[in-house]
Wavefront OBJ file of the C-alpha trace (Angstrom):
o trace
v 58.425 -13.882 3.919
v 56.211 -14.065 0.822
v 53.596 -16.012 2.760
v 53.564 -13.381 5.523
v 53.156 -10.629 2.921
v 50.220 -12.487 1.285
v 48.534 -12.939 4.679
v 48.941 -9.246 5.487
v 47.509 -8.323 2.075
v 44.546 -10.684 2.595
v 43.844 -9.187 6.030
v 44.048 -5.677 4.576
v 41.668 -6.535 1.719
v 39.221 -8.235 4.106
v 39.279 -5.219 6.420
v 38.558 -2.781 3.599
v 35.722 -4.853 2.133
v 34.279 -5.538 5.599
v 34.374 -1.831 6.406
v 31.966 -1.148 3.551
v 29.736 -4.038 4.592
v 29.911 -2.944 8.231
v 28.561 0.497 7.374
v 25.648 -0.950 5.345
v 25.003 -3.696 7.882
v 25.055 -1.103 10.672
v 22.265 0.708 8.811
v 20.422 -2.607 8.522
v 20.765 -3.114 12.297
v 19.396 0.365 13.008
v 16.465 -0.162 10.632
v 15.664 -3.534 12.201
v 15.595 -1.975 15.675
v 13.335 0.821 14.408
v 10.955 -1.828 13.055
v 11.064 -3.656 16.401
v 10.272 -0.388 18.189
v 7.253 0.095 15.923
v 6.207 -3.522 16.609
v 6.289 -2.780 20.339
v 4.590 0.628 20.041
v 1.737 -0.766 17.953
v 1.362 -3.836 20.179
v 1.687 -6.168 17.188
v 3.269 -8.923 19.267
v 5.748 -10.156 16.663
v 8.625 -12.107 18.221
v 11.468 -14.381 17.285
v 14.824 -13.894 15.617
v 13.538 -11.081 13.359
v 12.090 -9.133 16.233
v 14.528 -7.853 18.858
v 16.213 -4.585 19.839
v 19.866 -5.643 19.534
v 21.250 -3.539 16.664
v 24.647 -5.253 16.898
v 22.977 -8.661 16.642
v 21.057 -7.601 13.536
v 24.234 -6.130 12.009
v 26.111 -9.354 12.743
v 23.378 -11.349 11.025
v 23.695 -9.039 8.014
v 27.460 -9.568 7.811
v 26.964 -13.313 8.097
v 24.292 -13.752 5.407
v 25.004 -10.748 3.181
v 23.113 -7.580 2.456
v 20.756 -9.174 -0.081
v 19.357 -11.673 2.406
v 19.268 -9.011 5.113
v 17.262 -6.706 2.818
v 14.772 -9.536 2.377
v 14.352 -9.683 6.155
v 13.684 -5.940 6.232
v 10.975 -6.403 3.600
v 9.388 -9.291 5.553
v 9.277 -7.208 8.745
v 7.796 -4.262 6.809
v 5.070 -6.482 5.320
v 4.161 -7.802 8.771
v 4.073 -4.284 10.215
v 1.898 -3.057 7.343
v -0.726 -5.650 8.291
v -0.578 -4.548 11.936
v -0.727 -0.787 11.385
v -4.126 0.792 11.927
v -6.076 1.445 8.753
v -5.668 4.936 7.437
v -9.064 6.438 6.850
v -9.306 8.394 3.663
v -12.192 10.794 3.552
v -14.418 10.225 0.539
v -14.057 12.772 -2.197
v -16.746 15.426 -2.247
v -19.547 14.462 -4.590
v -20.614 17.357 -6.736
v -24.256 17.221 -7.717
v -24.720 17.534 -11.470
v -26.061 20.851 -12.649
v -29.284 21.000 -14.560
v -28.664 20.963 -18.268
v -30.650 23.574 -20.149
v -30.486 23.435 -23.931
v -32.871 26.301 -24.659
v -35.102 28.747 -22.838
v -38.061 26.357 -22.705
v -36.143 23.098 -22.227
v -36.707 20.860 -19.209
v -33.854 19.907 -16.850
v -32.210 16.610 -17.763
v -33.470 13.495 -16.008
v -30.801 11.708 -13.963
v -30.711 8.803 -11.565
v -27.936 7.789 -9.153
v -27.321 4.276 -7.855
v -26.796 3.307 -4.258
v -23.163 3.421 -3.148
v -21.335 0.200 -3.971
v -18.584 -1.109 -1.715
v -15.686 -3.123 -3.085
v -12.908 -4.874 -1.175
v -9.471 -5.825 -2.450
v -5.749 -5.872 -1.777
v -5.153 -2.656 -3.731
v -7.202 0.408 -4.637
v -7.464 -0.933 -8.191
v -8.833 -4.329 -7.199
v -11.223 -2.801 -4.635
v -12.512 -0.289 -7.212
v -12.921 -3.099 -9.739
v -14.997 -5.096 -7.234
v -17.228 -2.081 -6.534
v -17.493 -1.381 -10.269
v -18.678 -4.967 -10.876
v -21.550 -4.597 -8.401
v -22.757 -1.503 -10.268
v -23.265 -3.368 -13.560
v -26.894 -4.294 -12.916
v -28.053 -0.863 -11.616
v -26.341 0.773 -14.598
v -28.026 -1.615 -17.032
v -31.438 -0.923 -15.446
v -30.932 2.833 -15.761
v -29.819 2.478 -19.375
v -32.876 0.317 -20.151
v -34.994 3.158 -18.728
v -33.486 5.515 -21.332
v -30.813 7.061 -19.101
v -27.925 6.331 -21.437
v -25.299 8.913 -20.441
v -23.580 7.270 -17.464
v -20.714 8.349 -15.247
v -19.054 6.521 -12.348
v -18.385 8.534 -9.201
v -15.292 7.543 -7.201
v -16.148 8.286 -3.575
v -12.775 7.279 -2.108
v -10.985 4.347 -0.501
v -10.059 3.385 3.055
v -7.970 0.744 4.763
v -4.382 -0.390 4.842
v -2.481 -1.870 1.932
v -3.601 -5.433 1.392
v -7.073 -4.706 2.825
v -8.615 -1.812 0.889
v -12.273 -0.827 0.635
v -13.406 1.549 -2.119
v -16.783 3.190 -2.685
v -18.348 4.009 -6.057
v -21.710 5.003 -7.432
v -22.998 5.363 -10.956
v -25.189 8.148 -12.280
v -27.029 7.977 -15.573
v -28.882 10.792 -17.314
v -31.102 11.097 -20.373
v -29.491 12.712 -23.386
l 1 2 3 4 5 6 7 8 9 10 11 12 13 14 15 16 17 18 19 20 21 22 23 24 25 26 27 28 29 30 31 32 33 34 35 36 37 38 39 40 41 42 43 44 45 46 47 48 49 50 51 52 53 54 55 56 57 58 59 60 61 62 63 64 65 66 67 68 69 70 71 72 73 74 75 76 77 78 79 80 81 82 83 84 85 86 87 88 89 90 91 92 93 94 95 96 97 98 99 100 101 102 103 104 105 106 107 108 109 110 111 112 113 114 115 116 117 118 119 120 121 122 123 124 125 126 127 128 129 130 131 132 133 134 135 136 137 138 139 140 141 142 143 144 145 146 147 148 149 150 151 152 153 154 155 156 157 158 159 160 161 162 163 164 165 166 167 168 169 170 171 172 173 174 175 176
């Protein structure tokens, strides 16, 4: 009798804990199918155990391995999709031409010089901007040697998908 009661209690506890996992794993299954649908729509061509449209199969996998491992699979699929998605083009920011600086009624406009646009590539906006910034070192130094010592970098925008970013910068130096 005691053994039967313990078995019933164990089944009850398993059912309650599985019910919570089932709800979260059902969400995992739905998300996995949504990722597979995006894979198909984009024509990425990913296949294998991660890539199918059987929500129940994905949910069963989740229950088998646990939500932590299943979340890792979601992240892997997302990373693969991010590489397949078309690059989002970001329009460069509008470049505002500097106004002439007039210090007095008979002063001359300030002398300024702008570099060519530098292109930098990197995994993130920061690394791509840094690469573009590095290529502007020599033009900036040449302008400064010519007496144009007040310099400002112009961020002209970035394009591309995460992991493959391209950013554009220029530098403008003016005389004091």
